[in-house]
C-alpha positions in Angstrom: -101.7 5.0 7.2 -99.4 3.6 4.5 -100.6 3.2 0.9 -100.4 -0.6 0.4 -99.8 -2.3 -2.9 -101.7 -5.3 -4.0 -100.4 -8.7 -2.7 -98.0 -10.2 -5.2 -97.5 -6.9 -7.0 -93.9 -6.0 -7.7 -92.5 -2.8 -9.2 -88.8 -3.5 -9.2 -86.1 -1.8 -7.1 -84.8 1.7 -6.5 -81.3 3.1 -5.9 -80.2 3.2 -2.3 -79.8 7.0 -2.7 -83.5 7.4 -2.2 -84.0 5.4 1.0 -80.8 7.0 2.4 -82.0 10.5 1.5 -85.4 9.9 3.1 -83.7 8.5 6.2 -81.6 11.6 6.5 -84.8 13.8 6.1 -86.5 11.8 8.9 -83.5 12.2 11.2 -83.4 15.9 10.5 -87.2 16.1 11.4 -86.4 14.3 14.7 -88.6 11.4 13.6 -88.0 7.8 14.8 -86.3 7.0 11.5 -85.1 3.5 12.4 -88.6 2.4 13.6 -90.2 3.9 10.5 -87.7 1.9 8.4 -88.7 -1.3 10.2 -92.4 -0.5 9.7 -91.6 -0.4 5.9 -89.9 -3.8 6.1 -86.4 -2.5 6.0 -83.4 -2.8 8.4 -81.2 0.1 9.4 -78.2 -1.7 7.8 -79.5 -0.7 4.4 -78.4 2.8 5.0 -74.8 1.7 5.4 -74.8 -0.3 2.2 -74.9 2.2 -0.7 -74.9 -0.5 -3.4 -77.9 -2.3 -2.0 -81.1 -1.7 -4.1 -84.4 -1.3 -2.3 -87.7 -2.8 -3.4 -89.8 0.0 -4.8 -92.8 -0.9 -2.7 -90.8 -0.6 0.6 -89.3 2.7 -0.6 -92.8 4.1 -1.3 -94.0 2.9 2.1 -91.1 4.7 3.8 -91.7 7.9 1.9 -95.4 7.8 2.8 -94.4 7.4 6.4 -92.1 10.5 6.2 -94.9 12.5 4.5 -97.4 11.5 7.1 -95.2 12.1 10.1 -93.9 15.5 8.9 -97.3 16.5 7.4 -95.3 18.1 4.7 -95.0 16.9 1.1 -91.8 18.9 0.7 -90.3 17.0 3.7 -88.8 20.2 4.9 -86.7 20.5 1.7 -88.3 23.8 0.9 -88.8 27.0 2.9 -92.6 26.5 2.5 -94.7 23.7 3.9 -97.0 21.8 1.5 -99.5 20.0 3.9 -100.2 16.4 3.3 -102.9 16.1 0.6 -101.7 19.1 -1.4 -100.8 17.0 -4.5 -104.2 15.2 -4.3 -106.0 18.5 -4.1 -104.1 19.7 -7.1 -105.5 16.7 -8.9 -109.0 17.4 -7.8 -109.0 21.0 -9.2 -107.3 20.0 -12.5 -108.6 16.6 -13.6 -111.9 18.0 -14.9 -110.2 20.1 -17.6 -110.8 18.9 -21.2 -107.2 18.9 -22.5 -103.7 18.5 -21.0 -102.8 22.1 -21.5 -105.6 23.4 -19.4 -105.1 20.7 -16.8 -101.4 21.5 -16.3 -102.1 25.2 -16.2 -104.8 24.7 -13.6 -102.5 22.5 -11.5 -99.7 25.1 -11.8 -102.0 27.9 -10.8 -103.1 25.9 -7.7 -99.6 25.4 -6.5 -98.6 29.0 -7.2 -101.6 30.1 -5.0 -100.6 27.7 -2.2 -96.9 28.6 -2.3 -97.4 32.4 -3.0 -94.8 32.4 -5.7 -94.4 31.0 -9.3 -93.6 27.5 -8.1 -94.6 25.9 -11.4 -94.8 27.5 -14.8 -95.7 26.1 -18.2 -94.6 27.8 -21.4 -94.3 27.0 -25.1 -91.0 27.6 -26.9 -91.3 27.0 -30.6 -92.6 23.4 -30.8 -91.7 22.4 -27.3 -93.5 22.7 -24.0 -91.4 23.6 -20.9 -92.8 22.8 -17.5 -90.5 24.5 -14.9 -90.3 23.9 -11.2 -88.8 26.8 -9.3 -87.3 25.8 -6.0 -87.0 28.7 -3.6 -84.4 27.1 -1.4 -82.4 24.6 -3.4 -79.7 24.7 -0.7 -82.1 22.8 1.6 -82.6 20.2 -1.0 -78.8 19.4 -1.4 -79.5 15.8 -2.2 -82.0 16.9 -4.9 -84.7 14.6 -3.5 -87.5 17.1 -3.6 -86.4 18.3 -7.1 -86.6 14.8 -8.4 -90.0 14.1 -6.7 -91.4 17.3 -8.2 -90.5 16.3 -11.8 -91.7 12.7 -11.3 -95.0 13.9 -9.8 -95.7 16.2 -12.8 -94.6 13.8 -15.5 -96.5 10.8 -14.0 -99.6 12.9 -13.5 -99.5 14.3 -17.0 -99.0 10.8 -18.5 -101.8 9.4 -16.4 -104.2 12.2 -17.5 -103.8 11.4 -21.2 -103.5 7.6 -20.6 -100.2 7.6 -22.5 -96.5 8.1 -21.9 -95.7 11.8 -22.2 -92.4 11.6 -24.1 -89.7 13.8 -22.7 -87.5 15.7 -25.3 -85.2 16.5 -22.4 -85.1 16.9 -18.7 -83.1 19.8 -17.2 -81.4 19.7 -13.8 -79.6 22.7 -12.2 -77.0 20.5 -10.6 -74.2 18.1 -11.7 -74.8 14.5 -12.7 -75.5 12.6 -9.4 -73.9 9.4 -8.5 -77.2 7.6 -9.0 -77.4 8.8 -12.6 -78.0 5.3 -13.9 -81.5 5.6 -12.3 -82.4 8.6 -14.5 -82.7 6.7 -17.8 -85.7 4.9 -16.3 -87.2 7.7 -14.2 -86.7 10.4 -16.8 -86.5 8.8 -20.3 -84.8 11.1 -22.9 -81.9 13.5 -22.9 -80.6 14.8 -19.6 -79.1 18.4 -19.4 -77.1 18.9 -16.2 -75.8 22.1 -14.7 -78.7 23.8 -16.4 -80.2 27.1 -15.3 -83.6 25.5 -14.5 -85.3 22.4 -13.2 -87.7 21.5 -16.0 -89.5 18.9 -18.2 -89.4 19.5 -21.9 -91.9 17.7 -24.2 -93.5 18.1 -27.7 -96.0 21.0 -27.4 -98.6 19.1 -29.5 -99.2 16.8 -26.6 -100.8 19.7 -24.8 -103.8 19.3 -27.0 -104.3 15.7 -26.0 -107.7 15.1 -24.3 -107.8 14.3 -20.6 -109.1 10.8 -20.2 -109.5 10.6 -16.5 -112.1 11.5 -13.9 -112.3 12.3 -10.2 -113.2 8.7 -9.6 -110.1 7.3 -11.3 -108.1 10.1 -9.6 -108.8 8.6 -6.2 -107.2 5.3 -7.3 -104.2 7.1 -8.8 -103.5 9.1 -5.7 -104.0 6.1 -3.4 -101.1 4.5 -5.2 -98.8 7.5 -4.7 -95.9 7.8 -4.1 -95.5 4.3 -5.7 -96.8 5.6 -9.0 -94.0 8.2 -9.1 -91.3 5.5 -9.1 -92.8 3.6 -12.1 -93.3 4.7 -15.7 -96.9 5.0 -17.0 -97.3 1.9 -19.1 -98.8 2.6 -22.5 -99.8 -0.3 -24.8 -96.9 0.3 -27.1 -94.0 2.6 -27.6 -91.8 2.5 -30.7 -89.1 4.4 -28.9 -89.0 1.8 -26.1 -88.8 -1.1 -28.6 -86.1 0.7 -30.6 -83.9 1.4 -27.5 -84.0 -2.3 -26.7 -83.1 -3.1 -30.2 -80.2 -0.6 -30.2 -78.9 -2.0 -26.9 -78.7 -5.5 -28.4 -77.3 -4.2 -31.7 -74.2 -2.8 -30.0 -73.1 -6.3 -29.3 -72.9 -7.3 -32.9 -72.0 -3.9 -34.4 -75.3 -3.3 -36.2 -77.8 -0.6 -35.5 -78.1 1.8 -38.4 -81.5 3.4 -39.0 -81.9 1.4 -42.1 -81.2 -1.9 -40.3 -83.6 -1.0 -37.5 -86.4 0.0 -39.9 -85.9 -3.3 -41.8 -86.3 -5.3 -38.5 -89.4 -3.3 -37.7 -90.8 -4.0 -41.2 -91.2 -0.3 -42.1 -89.4 2.2 -44.3 -86.8 4.6 -43.1 -89.1 7.5 -43.7 -92.0 5.8 -41.8 -89.7 5.1 -38.8 -88.5 8.8 -38.7 -92.1 10.0 -38.9 -93.4 7.7 -36.1 -90.5 8.6 -33.8 -91.2 12.3 -34.4 -94.9 11.6 -33.4 -93.5 10.2 -30.1 -91.4 13.3 -29.6 -88.0 11.8 -30.3 -85.6 10.9 -33.1 -83.4 7.9 -34.0 -80.2 9.8 -33.1 -81.6 10.9 -29.8 -82.5 7.3 -28.9 -79.1 6.1 -30.0 -77.4 8.7 -27.8 -79.5 7.7 -24.8 -78.6 4.0 -25.2 -74.9 4.9 -25.7 -74.9 7.2 -22.7 -76.5 4.6 -20.4 -74.2 1.8 -21.6 -71.2 4.1 -21.2 -72.1 4.9 -17.6 -72.5 1.2 -16.9 -69.1 0.3 -18.4 -67.4 3.2 -16.7 -68.4 1.7 -13.4 -66.4 -1.5 -14.2 -62.8 -0.6 -13.2 -61.3 -3.3 -15.4 -62.2 -1.5 -18.6 -60.0 1.2 -20.1 -61.7 4.4 -21.6 -60.9 3.3 -25.1 -62.5 -0.1 -24.5 -65.6 1.6 -23.2 -65.7 3.7 -26.3 -65.4 0.6 -28.5 -68.2 -1.2 -26.7 -70.6 1.7 -27.4 -69.7 2.0 -31.0 -66.9 4.6 -31.1 -63.6 3.7 -32.8 -62.1 7.1 -31.8 -61.8 7.7 -28.0 -61.6 11.4 -28.6 -65.0 11.5 -30.4 -66.4 9.4 -27.6 -65.1 11.8 -25.0 -66.7 14.8 -26.7 -70.0 12.9 -27.0 -69.9 11.8 -23.3 -69.2 15.4 -22.2 -72.3 16.6 -24.1 -74.4 13.9 -22.4 -73.3 14.4 -18.9 -71.2 17.6 -18.6 -68.1 15.6 -17.7 -65.4 13.7 -19.5 -65.4 9.9 -19.1 -62.2 10.0 -17.0 -63.6 12.7 -14.7 -67.0 10.9 -14.4 -65.2 7.7 -13.4 -63.1 9.5 -10.9 -66.1 11.1 -9.2 -67.8 7.7 -9.1 -64.7 6.3 -7.3 -64.7 9.1 -4.9 -68.4 9.0 -4.3 -68.3 12.7 -5.1 -70.5 13.0 -8.2 -73.2 15.0 -6.3 -70.9 17.6 -4.9 
């Protein structure tokens, strides 16, 4: 049975990549993919229109159908089967822990027992916590669907446990920037490291000491909303980083956006702004880079703009400096990134 959202609720849209990848998984399983799409309120034509965005509720319903029909939360994208309900059972054994560190460790141990290998590990490196997901058969997950779902599942669960957004210092991906990279700034806020040696979430280690604020009763409600919960960010009451990113995005239009100007608009000193951002696990420069990266990717998708014009629009007077920065953000030069977008070959 599909997990239904409340009437009138709306959670936005998702990239066509996800519905197309799920459809491909369903076909490989020999499932009635077209009928399952229809049951989720979607027509098969959506698969042939890569630019069409899909309502997140329908995307979640289709993923639930694939999970249920295959009875496998890996959807066949791993060499081990995780029976339907494995994620919920992980929640049951970990939600009673007093702090996030113990909850994540318990959840990781559960998965490692089920999979008979170190599927999930948590370690502390200096002042950062690194939660790694070790895919045994990444060649089966060539569209990176299971990899993304794993990271989303752990990040959303951790945020829900502490009733706050778990800020990501960076997210690591052992593959090149995908052609739906624009989705990542929403799904995985923070710095993205592609072609990395590991699949991992990195966040400030001090968050591990945050108390767990949930119970088995509230867990049932959370799990009943999955996978829809995975496609939306946990909504905290306030995030300075979120407000600052919106401010920086607008500031690019009028050439403003120094740390002093932003602090003044927020009615706080420069030192206070730096301290508050550090508490949220980020920095002014990191946020500025994220905004510039996302804007750059958007503008590079517009073929009428030259590279130097894109550079100017995101605050770089020197195209060479912009090219170096963009390569650090994505692993590709702006020209190569645009070419791969044109060829639809970014994931290869």
